[in-house]
N, C-alpha and C positions, 0 to 999 in steps of 0.2 A: 463425556466428550472424548472423541478419538483425536489423537494428534499424530500427524504423519512425520515421523522422525527418521524414516528409512533412507532419505537422501541427505547427503552432507555436501556442502559447497565444495569441499576439497575433492570429492569424487567427480565433480563436474568441471574441474579447473581447465580441462582441455576441450570444453564444449564450445568455446568461442564467445561465451557470454562474459562480459566484464565483471570482475569481482564486485565492483560497486553496485551493479544492477542486481546481482545475486543476493548480496547482503541486504539491499533495500527490500527486495521482494520477500526474503526470509523474515525480515523484521516485521513487515506489514502482516504477513500471514500469522506469525506468532501473536502479534497484538490483537488481531481479529479473532483468533482461536479462543482467547481468554474472555471474550465478550459474550460468548454464547454457551449454551449447554448441549448443543447438537453439532453435527458435522457442518463445516462451512458450506457444504453443498446445499444444505437445507435451511440455513439461517437467513433471516431477513436483515438486510443492512442498508443504510443510506449510501447509495452508490456514489453520490457526490463526495462524501467524506472518505470513502475508500479511494477514489481517484486522487483526492487531495493528499491523502496519506502517502500514496505512491510517489507523486511528484515531489512531495516534501522530502521523503527519504532518499530520493535520487539527487537531492541538493540542486534542484532546478530553480533558477532565479524566479523572483516574483513576477517579473515581466513575462518570462516564458511560461510560468504557471497560468497566468491570465490568458495567454494565447492558447495553450493546450486545453484548458478547462472551459474557456469561453468567459467573457467578462461577467455575465450574469451569475454563473455558478461560482466563479472565483469570489465575487463580491458577497454572495450568499454565504459561502463557507467561511470567509473571513469574518463577516458580521456574526455568524453563529458561534465561532470560536472565541470571539471577544466577549461574549456574554457570560 
């Protein structure tokens, strides 16, 4: 598995992207990299879980998550994670 470590958040500090967004996306990428044995470009993943990971890492409230993900996906992911 290849890991892209060539970019560091500190190098992008003047990009205009809030640090919290950068840290959330870096965290999600790192978590998904360890789930597969191939590049993230070629791996299969449940998109609903990926989206949920992103909104969770961004500390978006449950009400806003429901709006962003849609009620059906929010309920499906919530139920799946409770099992």
